[in-house]
N, C-alpha and C positions, 0 to 999 in steps of 0.2 A: 289829329281829331281830338277835341277837347270837350265840346258842348254835349249835353245829353240829346238834344235834337239830332246832331250829327250821328251820334251812336245809334238812336232808334232808326235813322234812315239807312245806316249801313246793315242793321239787322233785317230791314225790309228787303234791301237788295240781296242779302244772303239767301232769303227765301226764293227769290228769282233765280240765283245761281244754282240752288239745289234743284229746281224745276227746269233748268236749261232754257230759261225764258230771256227775251231781250233786256238789257239793262241789270242783268244780274252781276254781282260781284262777290267773290268769298270775303267773309268778314275777317279782317285782320287788323287787331288794335292791341297794343301793348299798354299795360296799366290803366284799362278803360274803367271809368267809374260808373258801375251799373248798381250801385247801392240802393236798397229799397225799391228797385224796379219791379213791376208787376208784370209777368208773362205766364202764359200757360198754353200748353199743346202745340208749341211751336218747335221748329228744328233749328238747332245750331250745330248740327252735324258737320264735322271736320273744321269748325271755326278755330281760328288762332287767336287766343286771348290770354296770353301769358301775363301775370301779375294782375288780372282783372280783379275788380273790387265788387263783390256780390253781398256785401254785409247787409243783413236783414232783408235781402231780396226775397220777393214772392214768386218763385219760378217753379210751379208744380207741373209735372207731366212734360218737361221740356227735354229734348233730345240733344244731349251733349256727346253722343258717340264719336269717338276718334278725335275729340277736340283737343287742342292744346291749351291746358288750363294750368300750365306749370306756375306754381306759386300763387295761385289765385286765392282770394279770401272770401269765404263762404260763411263767416261767423254768424250763427243765429239765423241763417237763410232757411226758408221753407222750401225744401227740394223734394218734397213727397211725390213718389211715382216717377222721378226723372230717371233718364238713362245716361250711363256714362261708360258704355261698353268700349273698352279698349282705350279710354281716354287717358291722357297724361295729366295727372294730378300730383305729380311729385312736388313735395314741399307746400302743398296746399293747407290752408287753415280752414277746417270745417267744424271747428268746436261749437257745440250746442246747436248744431244744425239739425233740421228735421229731414231724415232720408228714409222715412218708412216706405217699404215696397219699392225702393229705388233698385236699379240694375247697375252694378258696378262689376260685372263680369269682365274678368281680364284687365281691369282698370290698373294703372301703375300708380300706387300710392306710396312709394319709397320716399326717403329723404331726397331733397333737391340741393343742388349745388348752384348757387347764384353767383355771378361776377358783379362786384361792386366797385364803382369808381371812387376813390378816396384820395383828394389832392392830386389827381391826375395819375394815381397808381391803381392798377386793377387788383382786387384781393377776392378770393373765393370764400364764400360764406355757405356753410352747410345748414340747411333748414329742415328740421323733421316735420313730417305731414302730422297735422293735429286734429285728432277727432275726438277730443275730450268731450265726455258727456253728450255725445251725439246719438240722436235716436235713429237706429238703423234696423228697428225691429221689421222682421219680414223680408229684408232686402235680399238681393241676389248678388252674392260677391263670389261666385265660382271662378277659381283659377286667378283671382285677383292678387296683386303684389303689394302686400302691406308691411314688408320687412321694415323694422324699426319704427313702425307708426305708434303714435300715442292714442290708445283707444280707451284710456282709464275712464271708468264710471259711465261707458256707453251702454246703451241697450241694443243688444243683438239677438233677442229672443226670436226664435223660429226663423233665424236668416239662414241662408245656404252660403257657407264658406269652404265648401269641399274644394279640395286640391289647391287651397290658397296658401300663398307663401307668408307665413306669419312669424318669420324668424325674429326673435328677439322684441316682438311686439309687446307693448305695455297694455294689458287688459286687467290691471288692478281694479277690483270692485265692479267689473262689468258684468252684465246680466246676459249669459250666453245659454239661458234655459231652452232647451228643444232645439238648440243649433246644430246644423248638419256640419260636422268637421271632418267628415271622411276624407281621408288622405291629406288633410292639411298639415303643414309644416310649422310646428310651434315649438321648435327647438330653442331653448334658452328664453322662452317667453315669460313674462311676469304675470301670472294669473292669481296672485294674492287676493284672497277675499272675493274672487268671481264666483258666480252662480253657474253651475254646470249641469243642473238637474236635467235628466232626459237627453242630454247631448249625445249625438251619434259620433263615436271616437273610433270608428273602424279604419285601421291603418294609420291612425293619426300619431305624428311624431311629437311626443311631449318630452323627449329626452333634455334633461337639464333645466326643465321649466320650473318655476316658483310656484308651488301649490299650497302654501301656507294659508291657513284659515279657510280652505275650500271645503264645503260640505260634500264628501264623496258618497254619502248615503244612497243616493239615486244615480249614481254615476257607474257606468260599466267600462272599465279600464282593461277588460281582459284582451282586447285586440288593439290596444294603443302600445306605443313604445314609451315607457315610463322610467327608462334607465336614468340614473343619477338625478332625479327630480329632488327638489327641496320640499320637505314637509308633505310628500305625497303618499306616505305609507298609510294603508288602512289601519284604523285603530284596533287595538286588540279586542275592544268591545265599544260598539257605538254608544256616543254620549246621549243622555237623555234629552228629549226634545226640549225641556225647558232651559237646560244648560247649553244645548246647540243654539237656541234661540239668543241667548245671552251673548254668546261668542260671535254669532253673525252680526248683532248689533255693534258689538265692540270692533269688528273688523270694518263695518261701514264707518264708524267713528274714526278709526285710524286712517282710513282712505280719504275721507273728506275733511281731514284736519279739524274735527270736532263740529263741522257744520250740519251733520245728521248722524243718526245712530246714537248710541250711549256707551260710555266706558263700562267695562265689566265690573260688577260690584257684587261679589259673592260672600260678603262678610258673615261669618257664622255658619255656613252651610256645610252639610256633611257630604264631601266629595270623595270618600273612600275608594281607593282602586281605580278612580276614572283616568282614562288616557288623554292626556292634552299635548302628547307629542308633536313636534313640527309646528306648532301654532305660534302666532305672534300675539303675545298677551302683554304687551308693553303697557304699562301704567294700569294694569288691572289690580282690583283689590281682593285679596284673599285673607284679610285679617281675621283670626280667630276661627279660621276654617279647619274641619277635619280632613286632612289630605293623606292619611295613613295609607302607604302602599301606592299612591298615585304615580302616574308616569308623565314626566316633562322631559323627555329626550329631545335634545336639540330644539328645545322651546325658547323663544325669545321673551325674556321676563324683565327687560330693562324698566326701571322706575316702578317696578311691581311692589306692592305692599303685601306682606305675609307676616305681619307682626302677631306674635302669639299663636301661630298656626301649629297644629299638630302634624308634623311632616315626618312621622316615624316611619322608616323604611321607603321613603320616596326614592325615586330614580330620576336624576337630573343630568344624566351623562351629556356633556357638550351644551348645556344650556347656557344662554346669555343673561347674566344677572348684573349687569352695570346699574349702579345706584338703587339696587334692591333694598327694601326695608324688611328686615326679618328678626328684629329685636324680640327676644324672648321666645322664639319659635323652637320647637323640639324636632331636631333633625337627627335623632340618635338612630344609629345602624343604617343611614341613608347613603345613597350612592351620588357623588358629586364629581365624577371623574372628568377632568377636562373642563370644568365649569370656569367662567370668567366673572369675577367679582370687581369690575372696573369702575370708573367713575363716568359721570356724564357731564359735559361742558353745559354751563348754563348759558342761555341766550336771551336777549331783550326781545320786545315785540317786533322788532325788525329783523330778527333772526341773527343779530350780530353777537358773537361770544362776549361775555361779560368779564371773563377771566376767572370766574369761580367755578369749582367743580363739585357736583353732587356725588358724595361717596357712598358706597354700600354701607348700610348700618347693620352689623351683625353682633351688636351688643347684647351679652347674656344669651346668645344662641347657643343650643345644645347640640354640638357635633360628637358627642361621645360615641365611639365604635363606628363612625362613619368613614367611607372610602371617598377620600378627597384627592386621589393621586392626579398628579399633573395639572391641579387647578392653579388660577392666577388671582392673586389678591393684590389690588392696587390702592393701597393705603385706606383700606376699609377700616370702620370703626369695630374693633373687636373687643372692647372693654368687657371683661367678665365672661368672654366666651369659653365654652368647655370643650376641649379637644383631646380629652383623655381616651387613650387607646386607639385614637383615630389614625388612619393610613394616610400619611402626608407625604409619601414618596414622590419626588419629582415636584412638589409644590413650590411655587415662586411667590414668596412673601414679599420681596423687595424691601421697601421702605415702611411696610406696615408695622404699627406699633404692637408688638406682642406682650407687652410688660404684664397686662392684666389678664393673660390667656392661660387657662389650665391646660398643660401639655404632658402631664404625667402618663407614662405608658405609651406615648405616641413614638413613632419612628423617626424622631427629629434628626438623626444622622443621615436620612435619605432625602432632605428637602433640597431643592435646586438652589435657593438663595434665601437670605433674610436673616435678621439678627435674633436669633433664638436666645431666650432668657436662660440663664444658668440656674438650676434649682440644686439646693443644698439640704 
């Protein structure tokens, strides 16, 4: 069956089939081209349409319950109010589709494994279900199986995902405001930068989930399993609304690769004692900031700029500071245990590595009396850095040039490796 006319005729026969009327025939078509088709309030219950093409189709209020839609393509389709109860949507592509108030109860949206013929040989290809930037606001997804599905930047506000299987699902930047996640399984899910305000998380399994940049100010995690979450700890003191707003915009900027949001620019601000632990602040700017006593525990600060910042007594345990720019920063009496001062490989516009590496710039940085135990320096620029009386036990300097570093009073005999200058 190839022509659109034949497909429409088959859909009509399917209606007769569902009504047990003469001439009825169950709709069965592989790779059917239904792109841009307009249908509403009809039933494709139990239809067999693997690999069907519904790109930009307008199919509001259509019944797809129990249908075989394995590997179907619904990119930018308008499916508002449609029903997919117990439908097979494994490997389906529903990116940017409109699924407001749709019913996906018990639908199977796991990855799909397809058999592809290549020069007479059968090979299996695993395809993840794609719901990127999909509008699922108010949808019913109770008990749905979305394990491994990509739901990044999707709108799921006020949807019901109770008891859904969301194992290792990608919800980065998604809007889950007011979502019912009671009993949902979100183990190892990526929720980086997601909005969870007013979510119901009773009995929700969030163990191992990535909660970096999630504003937990209006989230009740008291009855959820948050064991081993990444960046999910409650801050010692909530961030001020204006700073939280900057971080939310920065998270959106990271999630959308710069298409929306804005990079964090806090130049010159007084952020004394604030808790930024567990956040991803890559490429943020803290030049000339007052950060005395601030917390950056397990924070990602890759390519971050902190030049001339007052970082006296900051805590940076476990932070990732690859390519950081900290020239002339005052980090005296600060804690940098287990911090990585590595390099960042440069890439061209196509994402191909150029071969050059952006090294951390720690020139003239003041680490006097700082705790740098077990940190790692990968050829960082340390010209004129001050490490007097610093604790550098277990530090890996590797091939970092330490010729211009002041190390008087530091426990240089306890470093892991590196060429330590001999002072006479």
